[in-house]
VOGU-3710 file (C-alpha; in Angstrom, 3 decimals, decimal comma):
1> msdavkerre> -12,982/-15,156/10,528  -14,721/-14,299/13,570  -18,297/-15,675/14,723  -19,686/-12,552/14,355  -18,268/-11,647/10,883  -19,829/-15,215/10,041  -23,337/-14,210/11,313  -23,262/-11,127/9,360  -21,865/-12,941/6,324  -25,077/-15,695/6,626
11> evpepqegfe> -27,469/-12,592/7,058  -26,704/-11,512/3,277  -29,832/-12,426/1,591  -29,452/-14,566/-2,002  -30,258/-11,997/-5,150  -33,672/-12,291/-5,932  -34,725/-14,510/-9,182  -34,013/-12,256/-12,293  -31,580/-10,410/-10,792  -28,050/-10,870/-11,022
21> vvyqrpdaln> -24,906/-9,819/-8,209  -22,370/-7,615/-10,406  -20,447/-6,609/-7,234  -20,048/-7,498/-3,728  -17,703/-7,025/-1,262  -14,574/-9,234/-2,070  -13,946/-12,390/0,066  -10,723/-11,365/1,399  -12,284/-8,552/3,223  -13,861/-9,131/6,518
31> dtqftycpgc> -17,381/-7,248/7,248  -16,463/-4,875/9,585  -16,552/-0,957/10,308  -14,719/1,252/8,363  -12,458/3,176/10,884  -10,371/5,598/9,236  -10,630/9,482/8,745  -13,403/10,706/6,310  -11,787/10,849/2,989  -9,179/8,492/3,585
41> qhgnvhtvia> -8,053/6,277/0,539  -7,034/3,329/2,614  -10,502/1,677/1,807  -9,879/2,283/-1,993  -6,314/0,497/-1,646  -7,796/-1,864/0,558  -10,543/-2,968/-1,530  -8,137/-3,621/-4,786  -5,810/-5,612/-2,462  -8,801/-8,108/-1,773
51> eaidelgikd> -9,959/-8,078/-5,171  -7,039/-9,284/-6,554  -6,118/-11,844/-3,922  -9,482/-13,422/-4,617  -9,138/-13,162/-8,152  -5,560/-14,727/-8,297  -7,550/-17,697/-5,640  -4,456/-17,118/-3,059  -6,659/-15,965/0,444  -4,915/-18,971/2,108
61> rmigmapvgc> -1,300/-18,628/1,618  -1,540/-14,743/2,470  0,058/-13,737/5,323  0,438/-9,847/5,739  2,460/-7,431/7,813  1,263/-4,312/9,873  3,416/-1,668/10,901  2,990/1,549/13,146  1,285/4,216/11,580  -2,494/4,225/10,064
71> svfaywffdf> -1,642/1,508/7,947  -1,459/-0,990/11,324  -5,163/-1,260/11,129  -5,417/-3,417/8,137  -5,277/-6,388/10,391  -8,898/-5,435/11,571  -10,075/-4,837/7,665  -8,436/-8,254/5,645  -9,542/-11,669/6,160  -6,135/-13,704/6,843
81> dfiscahgra> -3,628/-13,357/8,938  -1,569/-10,351/9,832  1,476/-9,597/11,944  2,012/-6,432/13,940  5,065/-5,305/13,305  7,603/-2,849/15,211  7,459/1,007/13,362  9,713/0,306/10,122  10,720/-3,011/10,751  7,902/-4,727/8,379
91> pavatgvkra> 9,963/-5,809/5,431  12,758/-7,703/7,618  9,420/-9,115/9,429  8,440/-10,403/5,929  11,506/-11,351/4,922  11,352/-14,423/7,952  8,221/-14,941/7,497  8,715/-16,062/3,681  11,894/-17,708/4,489  10,250/-19,525/7,145
101> epdsivisyq> 7,178/-20,474/5,006  8,037/-20,420/1,310  4,663/-21,350/-0,039  3,107/-18,407/1,882  2,405/-15,125/-0,009  3,675/-12,208/1,890  2,622/-8,267/1,280  3,570/-5,650/3,459  1,547/-2,886/3,942  3,274/0,341/4,435
111> gdgdlasiga> 2,859/3,965/5,125  5,479/6,677/4,098  6,627/7,936/7,467  7,022/3,976/8,206  8,640/3,077/4,986  10,711/5,838/3,709  11,936/7,272/7,611  12,266/4,730/10,093  12,646/1,684/7,777  14,396/3,066/5,080
121> aeivhaanrg> 17,264/0,725/6,139  14,756/-2,449/5,635  13,442/-1,620/2,713  16,424/-1,383/0,664  18,054/-4,081/1,771  15,031/-6,237/1,488  14,731/-5,107/-1,981  18,452/-5,448/-2,446  18,330/-8,753/-1,907  15,461/-9,556/-3,825
131> elitvvfinn> 13,542/-11,235/-1,096  10,441/-12,872/-2,591  7,863/-10,155/-0,763  5,213/-7,570/-2,254  5,448/-4,164/-0,315  2,293/-1,767/-1,305  3,421/1,675/-0,275  1,023/4,133/0,740  2,479/7,733/-0,342  0,314/10,426/1,246
141> aiygmtggqm> 3,354/13,085/1,898  2,364/13,342/5,479  2,357/11,533/9,020  -1,038/10,568/9,348  -1,823/8,553/12,696  0,845/11,029/14,779  -0,136/14,213/13,963  0,723/15,419/10,830  3,947/15,555/11,017  6,576/16,170/7,829
151> aptslegmvt> 7,410/12,775/6,300  10,478/11,939/4,163  7,892/12,355/1,111  6,226/15,889/2,127  6,339/18,048/-1,118  8,377/21,096/-1,085  6,813/24,176/0,945  4,013/21,947/2,383  2,743/22,918/5,468  2,842/20,396/8,238
161> stsprgrdar> 3,007/20,628/11,987  6,772/20,298/12,119  6,622/22,416/9,219  4,596/25,092/9,497  6,133/27,552/7,222  6,481/24,821/4,725  8,971/22,080/3,486  12,116/23,740/3,399  14,502/22,077/0,917  17,868/23,729/2,547
171> iagkpihvve> 16,876/21,996/5,390  14,737/18,878/4,957  16,119/18,057/1,547  13,855/17,281/-1,607  10,975/14,578/-1,087  12,140/11,136/-1,491  11,349/9,248/-4,770  11,037/5,605/-3,359  9,986/3,714/-6,401  12,724/5,197/-8,683
181> mlstlngvay> 15,264/4,563/-5,876  14,397/1,003/-5,510  14,080/0,600/-9,029  17,975/0,509/-9,322  18,555/-2,395/-7,434  19,283/-5,861/-9,172  16,888/-7,365/-6,399  13,648/-5,745/-7,195  11,197/-7,612/-9,974  8,963/-4,728/-10,881
191> aerttahdpk> 8,127/-1,250/-8,974  5,338/0,754/-10,188  4,210/3,832/-8,740  -0,245/4,371/-9,353  -2,440/6,524/-7,181  -6,106/6,185/-5,352  -7,274/9,289/-5,965  -9,714/8,371/-8,887  -11,545/5,479/-10,536  -8,824/5,537/-13,256
201> gilktkkaik> -6,465/5,341/-10,759  -7,280/2,726/-8,531  -8,090/0,575/-11,737  -4,525/1,013/-12,420  -3,769/0,209/-8,235  -5,374/-3,229/-8,841  -3,851/-3,855/-11,738  -0,049/-3,367/-10,357  -0,971/-5,084/-7,140  -2,336/-8,376/-9,379
211> kaltyqmegl> 1,282/-8,195/-11,530  3,280/-7,685/-7,997  1,781/-10,760/-6,422  2,273/-12,880/-9,692  5,761/-12,121/-9,849  6,069/-12,857/-6,015  4,002/-16,407/-7,001  6,591/-17,018/-9,606  9,456/-16,324/-7,722  11,226/-13,810/-9,481
221> gftivevlcg> 12,058/-11,218/-6,975  10,954/-8,188/-4,646  7,759/-5,947/-5,834  6,480/-2,836/-4,773  3,636/-0,877/-5,870  3,649/3,059/-4,744  0,198/4,459/-4,112  -0,351/8,122/-4,275  -3,431/9,011/-1,581  -4,590/12,235/0,400
231> caintrrtpq> -4,889/12,529/4,026  -7,462/14,968/4,159  -7,429/15,623/8,274  -3,917/16,206/8,299  -3,853/18,584/5,591  -6,637/20,044/6,287  -8,755/19,594/2,933  -12,079/18,487/2,618  -12,254/14,775/0,882  -12,993/16,088/-2,348
241> dsatwvgeem> -9,669/18,704/-2,236  -7,561/15,866/-0,989  -8,410/13,715/-4,094  -7,982/16,809/-6,217  -4,700/17,887/-4,415  -3,428/14,700/-5,233  -4,197/14,375/-8,840  -2,610/18,159/-9,368  0,240/18,534/-6,660  1,601/15,128/-6,003
251> nkqfkigvyr> 1,523/13,605/-9,450  3,738/16,690/-10,563  6,611/15,419/-7,842  5,883/11,823/-7,808  5,619/10,768/-11,844  2,480/7,508/-12,356  4,263/4,699/-13,867  6,509/1,464/-14,216  9,588/1,574/-12,903  11,405/-1,058/-13,279
261> dikqngked> 9,845/-4,512/-14,721  12,239/-7,384/-15,429  9,519/-9,195/-17,784  9,556/-6,159/-20,084  12,989/-4,631/-19,529  15,093/-7,446/-19,868  16,499/-10,348/-16,985  18,018/-9,440/-13,771  21,478/-7,854/-14,411
//
């Protein structure tokens, strides 16, 4: 924690007599300025990750992976160590960290272009090996940082900077369904898709992330939580319209739910 952050925390007044604190910034989040675009739902996911870490009491054991893309800024916001990884290689780096420091809790925070495109091999093989890492996969169906290009998860007909007439499945194929694909692999202990576009979805995302981290702590295998989010800037929508689009359009293509849970669905194959 930086000296500046410590000073700001010391400046926060104690609650007045007769008042009770019912909500405050999670300890696992730094006191720093929000730098994501207006309407971006990364902040929602950051908050519930930090809350889950606080509730599990594992902040001092956490090591995060921040790859290329909007998610690279994660190391600014979380109050634990992060490693910047080459594009798509976060699962490979996470594997090395977890094997070298088996008592650590390792989390990889990745976007759809990073994970499902250039990093497809890394995520598939880390999952297949059952690496004891947790991946939080942000699916906003578009490349965010680099200008709004078509991603592997872009919807059919979706207009992007590289598909101005809409995604044509005859040329680009259909959207990749990551958790469905990974849930078929024996090394996966838990795979769920949630959403961060409304309060109900955010609460379910927190529950899923907490379970994924718990399964990692129990040594059950690879865990992943895919979170549907909106990218208001690159889809040229208002923040509210972006959230509505996630709920009405993305949810049609990417169904919310648990796709693998070895505690519920039986033992590993």
